[in-house]
C-alpha positions as CSV (number, residue, x, y, z in Angstrom):
1,M,7.5,-14.7,-0.6
2,K,8.6,-11.3,0.5
3,I,7.5,-10.0,3.9
4,G,7.5,-6.4,4.9
5,Y,5.9,-3.6,7.0
6,P,4.6,-0.1,6.3
7,C,6.2,3.4,6.3
8,I,8.2,3.7,9.5
9,N,11.0,1.8,11.2
10,W,10.9,2.1,15.0
11,T,14.5,0.9,15.4
12,L,16.1,3.8,13.5
13,D,16.4,7.3,14.9
14,C,14.8,9.0,11.8
15,S,11.4,9.4,10.1
16,P,10.6,9.5,6.4
17,S,7.4,11.3,7.2
18,R,8.6,14.7,8.6
19,T,6.3,17.5,7.7
20,F,5.3,21.0,8.9
21,R,2.2,23.1,9.2
22,L,0.7,24.5,6.0
23,A,1.0,28.0,7.5
24,S,4.8,27.5,7.7
25,Y,5.1,26.5,4.0
26,T,8.2,27.8,2.2
27,E,10.1,26.3,-0.7
28,E,13.2,26.3,1.5
29,R,11.3,24.4,4.2
30,L,10.0,21.9,1.6
31,L,13.4,21.1,0.2
32,E,15.0,20.7,3.6
33,T,12.2,18.3,4.8
34,V,12.1,16.2,1.6
35,A,15.9,15.8,1.7
36,Q,15.7,14.5,5.3
37,N,12.8,12.2,4.4
38,L,14.6,10.7,1.5
39,A,17.8,10.2,3.5
40,C,15.8,8.4,6.2
41,L,14.1,6.3,3.5
42,R,17.5,5.1,2.3
43,R,18.4,4.1,5.8
44,I,15.2,2.1,6.2
45,L,15.7,0.3,2.8
46,E,19.3,-0.6,3.8
47,Y,18.0,-1.9,7.2
48,N,15.4,-4.0,5.4
49,V,17.9,-5.5,3.0
50,Q,20.3,-6.4,5.8
51,H,17.4,-8.2,7.7
52,G,15.8,-10.0,4.7
53,L,12.7,-7.8,4.6
54,F,12.1,-7.2,0.8
55,F,8.6,-5.7,0.8
56,F,8.1,-2.1,2.0
57,R,5.3,0.4,1.8
58,L,6.5,4.0,1.3
59,T,4.9,6.7,3.4
60,S,2.5,9.0,1.7
61,D,4.3,11.9,3.4
62,L,7.7,11.8,1.6
63,V,6.9,15.1,0.0
64,P,4.8,17.4,2.3
65,F,1.8,19.1,0.6
66,A,2.8,17.4,-2.7
67,S,-0.8,17.4,-4.0
68,H,-1.8,20.7,-2.4
69,P,-2.2,23.8,-4.6
70,I,0.3,25.6,-2.4
71,N,3.1,23.4,-3.6
72,T,4.1,24.6,-7.1
73,Y,7.8,23.9,-6.8
74,N,9.2,21.4,-9.3
75,W,10.4,19.0,-6.6
76,Q,10.3,16.1,-9.1
77,E,13.2,17.6,-11.1
78,H,15.1,18.8,-8.0
79,F,15.1,15.4,-6.4
80,K,15.2,13.3,-9.6
81,P,18.8,12.0,-9.0
82,T,17.9,11.0,-5.5
83,F,14.8,9.1,-6.5
84,L,16.8,7.4,-9.3
85,E,19.4,6.3,-6.7
86,L,16.7,4.9,-4.4
87,G,15.0,3.1,-7.3
88,E,18.3,1.6,-8.4
89,Y,18.9,0.3,-4.8
90,I,15.4,-1.2,-4.7
91,K,15.8,-2.9,-8.1
92,R,19.3,-4.1,-7.3
93,N,18.1,-5.8,-4.2
94,N,14.9,-7.2,-5.7
95,M,12.6,-5.4,-3.3
96,R,8.9,-4.8,-3.8
97,I,7.4,-1.4,-3.1
98,S,3.9,-0.1,-2.6
99,M,2.1,3.0,-1.5
100,H,-1.3,3.4,0.3
101,P,-2.9,6.8,0.1
102,D,-4.9,7.8,3.2
103,Q,-8.6,7.3,3.6
104,F,-9.4,10.8,2.2
105,V,-8.7,9.3,-1.3
106,V,-12.2,8.3,-2.4
107,L,-12.7,7.9,-6.1
108,N,-16.4,7.2,-5.9
109,S,-17.4,10.2,-3.8
110,P,-20.4,12.2,-5.1
111,N,-18.4,15.3,-4.3
112,E,-16.5,16.4,-7.4
113,Q,-13.8,18.2,-5.5
114,T,-13.1,15.2,-3.3
115,V,-12.6,13.1,-6.5
116,K,-10.3,15.8,-8.0
117,N,-8.3,15.9,-4.8
118,S,-8.1,12.1,-4.7
119,I,-6.8,12.0,-8.3
120,A,-4.2,14.6,-7.5
121,E,-3.0,12.5,-4.6
122,L,-2.8,9.4,-6.7
123,V,-0.9,11.3,-9.4
124,Y,1.6,12.5,-6.8
125,Q,2.2,9.0,-5.2
126,G,2.4,7.4,-8.6
127,S,5.0,9.9,-9.6
128,I,7.2,8.8,-6.7
129,L,7.3,5.3,-8.1
130,D,7.8,6.6,-11.7
131,L,10.7,8.8,-10.6
132,M,12.3,5.7,-9.0
133,E,11.7,4.0,-12.4
134,L,10.1,1.0,-10.8
135,D,7.9,-1.2,-13.0
136,T,4.2,-1.6,-12.5
137,T,4.5,-4.4,-9.9
138,A,5.0,-1.4,-7.5
139,K,1.4,-0.6,-6.6
140,L,-0.9,2.1,-5.4
141,Q,-3.4,0.6,-3.0
142,I,-6.8,2.1,-2.2
143,H,-10.1,1.1,-0.8
144,G,-13.4,1.0,-2.7
145,G,-14.7,4.1,-0.9
146,G,-18.2,4.7,0.4
147,A,-21.5,3.1,-0.4
148,Y,-23.5,6.3,-0.1
149,G,-26.8,4.4,0.4
150,D,-26.5,2.5,-2.9
151,K,-23.4,0.4,-3.2
152,S,-24.2,-0.7,-6.8
153,T,-24.3,2.9,-8.0
154,A,-21.2,3.7,-6.0
155,I,-19.3,0.8,-7.6
156,G,-20.4,2.1,-11.0
157,R,-19.3,5.6,-10.2
158,F,-15.8,4.3,-9.2
159,A,-15.5,2.5,-12.6
160,E,-16.6,5.6,-14.5
161,V,-14.0,7.8,-12.7
162,Y,-11.4,5.1,-13.3
163,H,-12.0,5.0,-17.1
164,T,-12.7,8.7,-17.7
165,M,-10.5,10.6,-15.3
166,L,-7.5,8.6,-14.2
167,P,-4.2,9.0,-16.0
168,E,-2.8,5.8,-17.6
169,A,0.2,6.0,-15.3
170,V,-2.0,5.8,-12.3
171,K,-4.3,3.0,-13.7
172,A,-1.2,0.9,-14.4
173,R,-0.4,0.9,-10.7
174,L,-3.8,1.0,-9.0
175,C,-5.2,-1.9,-7.0
176,V,-8.2,-2.1,-4.6
177,E,-8.3,-3.7,-1.1
178,N,-11.2,-5.2,0.7
179,D,-12.0,-3.1,3.8
180,D,-13.4,-3.9,7.2
181,R,-16.8,-2.1,6.9
182,T,-18.2,-1.7,3.4
183,Y,-16.3,-3.3,0.5
184,S,-16.0,-7.1,0.8
185,L,-13.8,-9.2,-1.4
186,L,-16.8,-9.9,-3.6
187,D,-17.3,-6.2,-4.1
188,C,-13.6,-5.7,-5.0
189,L,-13.9,-8.6,-7.5
190,Q,-16.7,-6.7,-9.1
191,L,-14.5,-3.6,-9.3
192,H,-11.8,-5.8,-10.9
193,E,-14.3,-7.0,-13.5
194,L,-15.3,-3.4,-14.3
195,T,-11.7,-1.9,-14.4
196,G,-9.1,-4.7,-14.5
197,M,-7.5,-3.5,-11.3
198,P,-6.0,-6.4,-9.2
199,V,-7.4,-7.0,-5.8
200,I,-5.2,-6.7,-2.7
201,F,-6.5,-9.2,0.0
202,D,-6.6,-8.2,3.6
203,N,-7.2,-11.2,5.9
204,L,-8.4,-9.3,9.0
205,H,-10.8,-7.2,6.9
206,H,-12.1,-10.4,5.4
207,E,-12.8,-11.7,8.9
208,C,-14.8,-8.5,9.5
209,V,-16.8,-8.4,6.2
210,N,-17.2,-11.4,3.9
211,N,-19.7,-13.5,2.0
212,G,-18.7,-16.8,3.6
213,E,-15.6,-17.6,1.6
214,P,-13.0,-19.6,3.6
215,L,-9.6,-18.0,3.7
216,N,-7.8,-20.2,1.2
217,E,-10.6,-19.8,-1.3
218,A,-10.7,-16.0,-0.8
219,I,-6.9,-15.7,-1.3
220,Q,-7.1,-17.8,-4.5
221,F,-9.9,-15.5,-5.9
222,A,-7.8,-12.4,-5.2
223,S,-4.6,-14.0,-6.6
224,E,-6.3,-14.7,-9.9
225,T,-6.8,-10.9,-10.5
226,W,-3.0,-10.4,-10.7
227,D,-1.3,-10.5,-14.0
228,P,2.1,-12.1,-13.3
229,V,4.0,-9.9,-15.8
230,K,2.2,-6.6,-15.4
231,D,1.2,-6.7,-11.7
232,G,3.5,-9.4,-10.2
233,I,2.2,-11.9,-7.7
234,L,-0.6,-11.2,-5.2
235,M,0.1,-8.5,-2.6
236,M,-1.8,-9.0,0.7
237,D,-2.1,-7.3,4.0
238,Y,-1.8,-9.5,7.1
239,S,-2.8,-8.9,10.7
240,S,-4.9,-10.4,13.5
241,Q,-7.5,-9.1,15.8
242,A,-6.4,-7.2,18.9
243,Y,-7.9,-8.8,21.9
244,G,-10.6,-6.8,23.7
245,E,-10.6,-4.1,21.0
246,R,-13.1,-3.0,18.4
247,K,-13.6,-5.4,15.5
248,G,-10.8,-4.9,12.9
249,K,-8.2,-3.3,15.2
250,H,-4.7,-4.6,14.5
251,T,-2.8,-6.5,17.1
252,P,0.2,-4.6,18.5
253,S,2.6,-7.5,17.9
254,I,2.5,-10.6,15.7
255,E,0.7,-13.7,17.0
256,E,3.4,-16.2,15.9
257,Q,1.3,-19.3,16.0
258,L,-1.5,-17.6,14.0
259,F,1.0,-16.5,11.4
260,H,2.5,-20.0,11.2
261,D,-1.0,-21.5,10.7
262,F,-1.8,-18.8,8.0
263,L,1.3,-19.8,6.1
264,L,0.3,-23.5,6.3
265,E,-3.2,-22.7,5.1
266,T,-1.9,-20.7,2.1
267,E,0.7,-23.2,1.0
268,G,0.9,-23.3,-2.8
269,V,-0.3,-19.7,-3.3
270,E,2.4,-17.2,-4.4
271,L,2.0,-14.0,-2.4
272,D,3.9,-11.1,-0.8
273,V,2.9,-10.2,2.7
274,M,2.6,-6.7,4.2
275,L,2.3,-6.9,8.0
276,E,-0.1,-4.3,9.3
277,I,1.0,-4.7,12.9
278,K,1.9,-1.8,15.2
279,D,5.5,-2.8,16.1
280,K,6.3,-3.0,12.4
281,E,9.9,-4.3,11.8
282,A,10.0,-6.2,15.2
283,S,7.1,-8.4,14.0
284,A,8.4,-8.6,10.5
285,L,11.7,-10.0,11.7
286,K,9.7,-12.7,13.6
287,A,7.5,-13.4,10.6
288,I,10.5,-13.9,8.2
289,E,12.0,-16.5,10.5
290,I,8.7,-18.4,10.6
291,A,8.4,-18.2,6.8
292,K,12.0,-19.4,6.4
293,A,11.4,-22.4,8.7
294,L,8.5,-23.4,6.5
295,G,10.4,-22.9,3.3
296,R,8.2,-19.9,2.3
297,A,10.8,-17.2,2.1
């Protein structure tokens, strides 16, 4: 099992998500910002390796305005050596990497422009993983999208966009996650049947929206959608409910006993765990010690 956290490290004095206003866009500003972001990403990866955290979600903001029409600069070629170096470091240390586009990426939107923008963003984020020369176990993670008053039709529209509009390089990395409002695990399994995409399992979202499946059964269902060679083992998001907050809000810090119990309940299932917890690496360090004590990491 690999354990990780998303995007930002609060311990370090840098951010891989630096950006600027669209009105301030210049190629010089772009190159300066991307160079700073990639330098910070290297520091985060080194921190993670030093602390036994071998799963990491890259920020969507490594390259500002990468999928926006204003950005016509060939940043891929400019930063190719840097991306290759980062990829070599990731592979040398047997790390697993993912990316998770923001909620505006909706493949089943009835709005054609929204779908085109969504595909452009997926192409950008997939190109980051391609430039690093990571294999297809490095994934792009999205949600099912909206129901638009007819979930069955929306699911069909997602499948149609997947098969007719997505580049093969994106399809090779794409996976779908159950969400906390609309798309249950069962809905995501239906999308898997229609597209072949593996299903990322989110335990907190499953608590919010489900069809009565107990946790260990739900994880097993999701796990069976992953091809061990092409996709790797199951990726899942883990969190617990923040007390006194709206349903589905992540806890600020890991509940150690709950995580311990979760590991016991999932004994025998191969999975890599992304902690969606606000204090990020602080909780990840606690989680890896719990997993080591149980022989899971």
